[in-house]
C-alpha positions as CSV (number, residue, x, y, z in Angstrom):
1,M,50.3,82.4,68.3
2,S,49.7,85.1,65.6
3,T,48.0,84.4,62.3
4,P,49.9,85.2,59.1
5,N,48.1,88.5,58.6
6,Q,48.0,89.5,62.3
7,R,49.8,92.8,62.9
8,Q,52.3,93.0,65.7
9,Y,53.1,95.9,68.0
10,F,56.2,96.7,70.1
11,L,55.9,99.1,73.1
12,R,58.8,100.8,74.9
13,T,58.2,102.8,78.0
14,F,60.3,105.6,79.5
15,G,59.8,107.2,83.0
16,C,57.6,106.7,86.0
17,Q,55.0,104.2,87.2
18,M,52.2,106.4,85.8
19,N,53.8,105.9,82.3
20,E,54.1,102.2,82.9
21,H,50.4,102.1,83.8
22,D,49.5,104.1,80.6
23,S,51.5,101.6,78.6
24,E,49.5,98.8,80.0
25,R,46.4,100.6,78.7
26,I,48.0,101.2,75.3
27,A,49.0,97.6,75.0
28,G,45.5,96.6,76.0
29,L,44.1,98.8,73.2
30,M,46.5,97.3,70.7
31,E,45.4,93.8,71.5
32,A,41.8,94.7,71.6
33,D,42.3,96.0,68.0
34,G,43.6,92.5,67.0
35,M,47.3,93.0,67.3
36,Q,49.8,90.8,69.1
37,R,52.9,91.9,71.1
38,A,56.2,91.6,69.3
39,E,59.4,90.8,71.3
40,C,61.5,93.4,69.4
41,P,61.0,96.4,67.1
42,E,62.4,94.5,64.1
43,D,59.4,92.1,64.2
44,A,56.7,94.8,64.7
45,D,54.3,96.5,62.4
46,V,53.6,99.2,65.0
47,V,56.2,100.7,67.4
48,V,55.0,102.9,70.2
49,L,57.4,105.0,72.3
50,N,55.7,106.1,75.5
51,T,57.8,109.0,76.6
52,C,58.8,110.9,79.8
53,C,60.2,114.5,80.0
54,I,61.3,114.7,83.6
55,R,65.0,114.3,83.0
56,E,67.1,116.5,80.8
57,N,68.3,113.8,78.4
58,A,64.8,112.5,77.7
59,D,64.8,114.3,74.4
60,N,68.1,112.8,73.4
61,K,66.9,109.3,74.3
62,L,63.7,109.8,72.2
63,Y,65.4,111.1,69.1
64,G,68.1,108.5,69.4
65,H,65.5,105.7,69.3
66,L,63.6,107.4,66.5
67,G,66.8,107.6,64.5
68,Q,67.2,103.8,64.9
69,L,63.6,103.2,63.9
70,K,64.0,105.3,60.8
71,Q,66.3,102.7,59.4
72,L,63.8,100.0,60.2
73,K,61.0,101.9,58.5
74,E,63.1,102.5,55.4
75,A,63.4,98.7,55.1
76,K,59.8,98.2,56.0
77,P,57.7,101.2,54.8
78,S,54.4,99.8,56.1
79,M,55.7,100.1,59.7
80,Q,53.9,102.7,61.8
81,I,55.7,104.6,64.5
82,A,53.8,106.4,67.3
83,V,55.1,108.7,70.1
84,A,53.0,109.1,73.2
85,G,53.3,110.4,76.7
86,C,54.7,113.4,78.5
87,L,57.3,114.5,75.9
88,A,54.8,114.2,73.2
89,Q,52.4,116.4,75.2
90,K,55.2,119.0,75.6
91,D,56.9,118.9,72.2
92,R,53.8,118.3,70.0
93,D,54.5,119.2,66.3
94,L,58.2,119.5,67.0
95,I,58.5,115.7,67.1
96,R,57.4,115.3,63.5
97,A,59.4,118.3,62.5
98,K,62.5,116.6,63.8
99,A,61.4,113.0,62.8
100,A,59.1,113.1,59.8
101,H,58.9,109.3,59.7
102,V,56.7,109.4,62.9
103,D,53.1,108.5,61.9
104,V,51.2,109.4,65.1
105,V,51.8,111.7,68.1
106,F,49.4,111.7,71.0
107,G,49.7,113.0,74.5
108,T,48.7,112.2,78.1
109,H,45.0,113.1,77.8
110,N,44.0,110.8,74.9
111,V,45.7,107.5,75.6
112,H,42.2,105.9,74.9
113,R,42.6,107.0,71.2
114,A,45.8,105.1,70.5
115,A,44.4,102.4,68.3
116,E,42.0,104.8,66.5
117,L,44.8,107.3,65.7
118,L,47.0,104.5,64.3
119,N,44.1,103.2,62.1
120,H,43.4,106.8,61.0
121,A,47.0,107.3,60.0
122,R,47.0,104.1,57.9
123,S,44.3,105.5,55.8
124,F,44.9,109.3,55.8
125,G,48.5,109.8,56.7
126,P,50.4,111.2,59.8
127,V,48.4,112.7,62.6
128,V,49.2,114.8,65.7
129,E,46.5,114.9,68.4
130,I,47.3,116.7,71.6
131,L,44.5,117.6,74.0
132,E,45.1,120.5,76.4
133,E,43.3,118.7,79.3
134,A,41.3,115.6,80.1
135,A,37.6,116.1,79.1
136,V,35.0,114.9,81.6
137,E,33.9,112.1,79.4
138,D,37.6,110.9,79.1
139,N,37.9,111.0,82.8
140,E,34.9,108.6,83.0
141,A,36.6,106.3,80.5
142,F,40.1,106.4,81.7
143,P,41.7,104.5,83.2
144,S,39.3,101.8,84.5
145,A,37.2,101.3,81.3
146,L,40.2,100.7,79.0
147,P,41.4,97.2,78.2
148,T,44.7,96.4,79.9
149,R,47.6,94.1,79.2
150,R,49.3,93.8,82.6
151,E,52.8,92.4,83.0
152,S,51.9,90.8,86.3
153,D,49.0,88.5,87.1
154,W,49.2,89.1,90.8
155,A,50.0,92.8,91.1
156,A,48.4,95.8,89.5
157,W,48.5,99.6,89.4
158,V,45.3,101.5,90.0
159,T,45.2,105.2,89.0
160,I,43.2,107.2,91.6
161,Q,44.1,110.7,90.3
162,I,45.5,112.3,87.2
163,G,47.3,115.7,87.0
164,C,48.8,117.9,89.7
165,D,47.9,121.2,91.3
166,N,51.3,121.9,92.8
167,S,53.7,124.3,91.3
168,C,57.2,122.9,92.2
169,A,59.7,125.0,90.4
170,F,61.6,122.0,88.9
171,C,58.7,119.9,87.8
172,I,57.1,119.8,84.3
173,V,54.3,117.4,85.3
174,P,51.5,120.0,85.8
175,S,52.2,121.2,82.2
176,V,52.0,117.8,80.7
177,R,49.4,116.1,83.0
178,G,47.1,119.0,83.7
179,P,45.3,119.9,86.9
180,E,44.4,117.3,89.6
181,M,41.3,115.2,88.7
182,S,40.3,112.5,91.2
183,R,38.3,109.4,90.2
184,P,35.2,108.7,92.2
185,L,35.9,106.4,95.1
186,E,33.2,103.9,94.1
187,D,34.8,103.6,90.6
188,I,38.3,102.9,92.1
189,K,36.8,100.3,94.5
190,A,34.9,98.6,91.7
191,E,38.2,98.3,89.7
192,V,40.0,96.8,92.7
193,I,37.2,94.3,93.2
194,A,37.4,93.3,89.6
195,L,41.2,92.9,89.9
196,A,40.9,90.8,93.0
197,R,38.5,88.5,91.2
198,Q,41.1,88.0,88.5
199,G,43.6,86.9,91.2
200,V,45.4,90.2,91.9
201,S,46.5,90.3,95.6
202,E,48.6,93.5,95.6
203,I,47.6,96.9,94.3
204,T,49.5,100.2,94.1
205,L,47.5,103.4,94.1
206,L,48.9,105.9,91.6
207,G,48.7,109.6,91.4
208,Q,51.0,112.6,91.0
209,N,50.0,113.7,94.5
210,V,48.1,110.7,95.9
211,N,47.4,112.0,99.4
212,S,45.5,115.0,98.1
213,Y,43.1,112.5,96.5
214,G,39.4,113.6,96.6
215,R,39.9,117.3,97.5
216,D,38.7,118.3,94.0
217,L,35.6,116.0,94.4
218,Q,34.7,117.8,97.6
219,L,35.1,121.2,96.0
220,Q,32.8,120.1,93.2
221,R,30.2,119.0,95.7
222,R,30.4,122.3,97.5
223,K,30.0,124.2,94.2
224,Q,26.8,122.1,93.6
225,G,25.4,123.4,96.9
226,E,26.1,120.4,99.0
227,Q,27.5,120.7,102.5
228,A,31.0,119.3,102.0
229,R,34.1,119.8,104.1
230,V,37.0,120.3,101.6
231,K,39.7,117.8,102.6
232,P,41.5,114.9,101.0
233,L,39.7,111.5,101.1
234,F,42.9,109.5,100.8
235,A,42.8,107.8,104.2
236,E,39.2,106.7,103.6
237,L,40.2,105.3,100.2
238,L,43.0,103.3,101.8
239,R,40.6,101.7,104.2
240,E,38.0,101.0,101.4
241,V,40.3,99.3,99.0
242,A,42.2,97.3,101.7
243,A,38.8,95.8,102.7
244,V,38.3,94.2,99.3
245,D,38.3,90.4,99.6
246,G,41.5,88.9,98.1
247,I,43.7,92.0,98.5
248,R,46.7,91.3,100.7
249,R,48.8,94.4,100.1
250,V,48.0,98.0,99.3
251,R,50.8,100.4,98.3
252,F,50.7,104.0,97.1
253,T,53.0,106.5,95.4
254,S,53.8,109.3,95.6
255,P,52.5,111.5,98.4
256,H,53.5,115.2,99.0
257,P,54.8,116.1,102.5
258,K,52.7,119.3,102.7
259,D,49.5,117.3,102.3
260,M,50.3,114.4,104.6
261,R,47.7,114.2,107.3
262,P,47.4,112.2,110.6
263,E,44.5,110.2,109.4
264,T,46.6,108.7,106.6
265,F,49.2,107.6,109.2
266,E,46.3,106.1,111.3
267,A,45.0,104.2,108.3
268,M,48.5,102.8,107.6
269,A,48.9,101.8,111.2
270,E,45.4,100.2,111.7
271,V,44.9,98.4,108.4
272,D,47.1,95.3,108.0
273,E,46.8,95.3,104.3
274,V,48.3,98.8,103.9
275,C,52.1,98.3,103.6
276,N,54.4,99.7,106.2
277,H,56.4,101.6,103.6
278,L,56.2,105.4,103.0
279,H,57.8,107.1,100.1
280,F,58.3,110.7,101.4
281,P,60.1,113.0,99.0
282,L,62.4,115.5,100.8
283,Q,64.1,117.1,97.7
284,S,66.3,119.3,99.9
285,G,67.1,119.8,103.5
286,S,67.6,123.6,103.1
287,D,64.7,125.8,103.9
288,K,66.0,128.4,101.4
289,V,66.2,125.8,98.6
290,L,62.8,124.3,99.6
291,A,61.2,127.8,99.3
292,A,62.9,128.3,95.9
293,M,61.6,124.9,94.9
294,R,58.1,126.0,96.0
295,R,57.6,122.9,98.0
296,G,55.4,124.3,100.7
297,Y,57.2,122.9,103.8
298,T,60.4,123.4,105.8
299,A,62.9,120.8,106.8
300,E,61.7,121.0,110.4
301,R,58.1,120.4,109.4
302,Y,59.2,117.5,107.2
303,L,61.1,115.9,110.0
304,S,58.2,116.5,112.4
305,R,55.8,114.7,110.0
306,L,58.3,111.9,109.6
307,A,58.7,111.4,113.3
308,Q,54.9,111.4,113.6
309,A,54.6,108.7,111.0
310,R,57.2,106.5,112.7
311,S,55.6,107.0,116.1
312,V,52.2,105.8,114.8
313,I,53.2,103.1,112.2
314,D,55.0,100.0,113.5
315,D,58.2,99.0,111.7
316,L,57.9,101.7,109.0
317,A,60.3,101.9,106.1
318,V,60.8,105.3,104.6
319,T,62.3,106.1,101.2
320,T,62.7,109.5,99.6
321,D,63.7,111.7,96.6
322,I,66.5,114.3,96.9
323,I,67.7,116.7,94.2
324,V,71.4,117.8,94.2
325,G,72.4,121.1,92.7
326,F,69.2,123.0,92.5
327,P,69.9,126.6,91.2
328,G,71.3,128.7,94.0
329,E,72.2,125.8,96.2
330,T,75.2,126.8,98.3
331,E,77.6,124.6,100.3
332,D,75.7,125.5,103.4
333,D,72.4,124.5,101.8
334,F,73.9,121.2,100.8
335,E,75.3,120.6,104.3
336,R,71.9,121.0,105.6
337,T,70.6,118.4,103.2
338,L,73.3,116.0,104.4
339,E,72.2,116.7,108.0
340,V,68.5,116.1,107.4
341,A,69.2,112.9,105.4
342,A,71.4,111.6,108.2
343,E,68.8,112.5,110.8
344,A,66.0,110.9,108.8
345,E,67.8,107.6,108.4
346,F,66.1,106.7,105.1
347,D,65.9,103.1,104.1
348,S,66.8,104.2,100.6
349,A,66.8,107.3,98.5
350,F,66.5,108.2,94.8
351,T,69.1,110.9,94.4
352,F,69.0,113.1,91.3
353,V,71.3,115.8,89.8
354,F,69.2,118.9,89.0
355,S,68.0,118.8,85.4
356,P,66.5,122.0,83.9
357,R,63.3,121.3,82.0
358,Q,62.1,123.9,79.5
359,G,58.8,125.3,80.7
360,T,59.6,125.2,84.4
361,Q,60.5,128.1,86.6
362,A,63.8,126.5,87.6
363,A,65.0,126.3,84.0
364,K,65.0,130.1,83.9
365,M,67.4,130.4,86.9
366,T,70.4,130.1,84.6
367,Q,72.5,132.6,86.5
368,D,72.2,130.4,89.6
369,F,73.1,127.1,88.0
370,V,75.6,125.2,90.1
371,A,78.8,124.1,88.3
372,P,78.6,120.4,87.2
373,E,81.9,119.5,88.9
374,V,80.5,120.8,92.2
375,V,77.2,119.0,91.7
376,G,79.0,115.7,91.0
377,E,81.1,116.0,94.2
378,R,78.0,116.8,96.3
379,Y,76.1,113.9,94.7
380,E,78.9,111.4,95.8
381,R,78.9,112.8,99.4
382,L,75.1,112.4,99.6
383,R,75.3,108.9,98.3
384,V,77.7,108.0,101.1
385,V,75.3,109.3,103.7
386,V,72.2,107.6,102.2
387,E,73.9,104.2,101.8
388,R,75.2,104.4,105.3
389,S,71.7,104.7,106.6
390,A,70.4,102.1,104.2
391,R,73.0,99.5,105.3
392,A,72.2,100.2,109.0
393,R,68.4,99.8,108.4
394,H,68.9,96.6,106.4
395,R,71.3,95.1,109.0
396,G,68.6,95.6,111.5
397,R,66.5,93.1,109.5
398,V,69.0,90.3,109.7
399,G,67.7,87.4,111.8
400,K,64.1,88.5,111.3
401,L,61.3,86.5,109.6
402,E,59.7,88.5,106.8
403,E,56.5,87.8,104.8
404,V,57.5,88.1,101.2
405,V,55.8,87.9,97.9
406,I,57.6,86.1,95.1
407,E,58.3,88.3,92.1
408,G,60.0,85.7,89.9
409,V,63.4,84.4,89.0
410,S,66.2,87.0,89.2
411,K,67.3,88.4,85.9
412,R,70.9,88.2,87.0
413,D,70.9,84.7,88.5
414,P,68.5,82.0,87.4
415,D,69.1,80.1,90.7
416,V,67.7,83.0,92.7
417,L,64.1,83.9,93.4
418,S,63.4,87.7,93.9
419,S,60.8,88.6,96.5
420,R,59.6,91.7,98.3
421,T,58.6,92.5,101.8
422,S,55.7,94.7,102.9
423,Q,58.4,97.4,103.5
424,N,59.2,97.1,99.8
425,K,62.6,95.6,100.4
426,L,64.0,93.3,97.8
427,V,64.9,89.8,99.2
428,H,66.9,87.4,97.1
429,L,66.2,83.7,98.0
430,R,68.5,80.9,96.7
431,E,66.1,77.9,96.7
432,D,65.8,74.7,94.8
433,V,62.0,74.9,95.0
434,F,60.4,77.1,92.3
435,L,57.5,79.2,93.5
436,Q,55.1,80.9,91.1
437,P,55.2,84.7,91.0
438,G,52.5,86.0,93.4
439,S,53.2,83.3,96.0
440,Y,53.5,84.4,99.6
441,A,56.1,82.9,101.9
442,Q,58.0,83.4,105.1
443,A,61.8,84.1,104.7
444,L,64.5,84.4,107.3
445,V,66.8,87.3,106.5
446,T,70.4,86.2,106.6
447,E,72.4,89.0,104.9
448,A,72.1,92.7,104.2
449,S,73.5,95.2,101.8
450,A,72.6,98.8,101.0
451,H,70.2,97.9,98.2
452,Y,68.8,94.4,99.0
453,L,68.6,91.5,101.5
454,R,69.3,87.8,101.2
455,G,67.2,85.2,102.9
456,E,66.2,81.6,103.3
457,L,62.7,80.3,102.6
458,T,61.1,78.9,105.8
459,E,57.5,78.4,104.9
460,I,55.1,78.7,101.9
461,I,52.0,80.7,103.0
462,G,50.0,80.7,99.8
463,T,50.1,80.3,96.0
464,P,48.4,82.7,93.6
465,T,44.9,82.2,92.4
466,R,44.4,83.2,88.8
467,R,41.0,83.5,87.3
468,R,40.7,84.0,83.6
469,R,37.6,84.5,81.5
470,I,37.1,81.8,78.9
471,P,35.0,82.8,75.9
472,V,32.0,80.6,75.2
473,V,30.8,80.3,71.7
474,A,27.2,79.1,71.4
475,S,26.6,76.3,68.9
476,A,24.3,76.8,66.0
């Protein structure tokens, strides 16, 4: 419960899991500074918008929210508004030029300064602080040393790497997140150990290109005169964090097909705690389009790696990303995407209409943009192929016993518990018995659709263990 003078903050997140994880850090910093979370912007003294710039309408969403907040601030002049994240990194001073009521703008490399910048703005007025790259000392402090307010007691994200060294023509991430920078393995393992001691049983390793993890660390060692073979250390990392006592599930997102190595598949196959789910972004099935995207692989190589993964990893679920309407995509190119998607038999796919982002190579290919009506028609055809595979894969689960972790009561139906399998499949359970989020159970799958399963609870395996620190005040 807040005290009468305690300031409250409201945080809204747009975009990917990396942004969600950054928001946990921002929330932790707010609360470490004495603030309490508000349930809505109207109750807040501080509103933080953590932005994304991957999609074309990201700018419109941001300025739409800022327009609404302007009215709130006019009624409550003491309110502070902060814009953080990727769009802040990209647009910088433009944000305050368009929305002068914004008090603080900070980017992806100085999340740790959130509370300081807000306090500075209270005393000295609006501030824009955008760093071009993460400094060494910031890398040592972020993300593990920052306080965190996690939304889940039993599951946690762990950042293993920031930035990206790839140059995909459609992606703005390298511009706003900087070059790849891996955290030392021992630091990551220490964070996972600490999380497990708090009762976390599932972790998701985060990075823009997780399976290249450690390559930069090896390059640094070689530059310092050590004998070091320059290769990713991702498979080694998987084995290390999975061995931490208390960790039952290890997930990761997102890998890049060009960097996928056999030792990663072997680690997934041999280590029970590493989930049998692989998110493997295809983007296009056309070699011509893949080359224009600068993806670094062909459709044949992609399918070969996928076949290798399935031959090594038992009962593997595979999900993907596919872009429709990349500049220059012809009907033949799209037909090849349909063929590859059908052959791959994905469990699900995130399908996107191409969205030009200022600052990317693809945004300059205006003469090759595909007509919106053509893109829309192709999108629907792809959806049919993807959902057909998804239904077939899900029907194959009916009648099987699955170990699930309880995520909580369904937002759509209070009589249903939502749970998730190791394959990352959503299973709805209609049960009279309430299980705490983080509980593990066996469920019999009874129904299947393209996007979820239904099941019946058959056995409770374990309930979550939560360990909280209780402050002790010494008596006088």
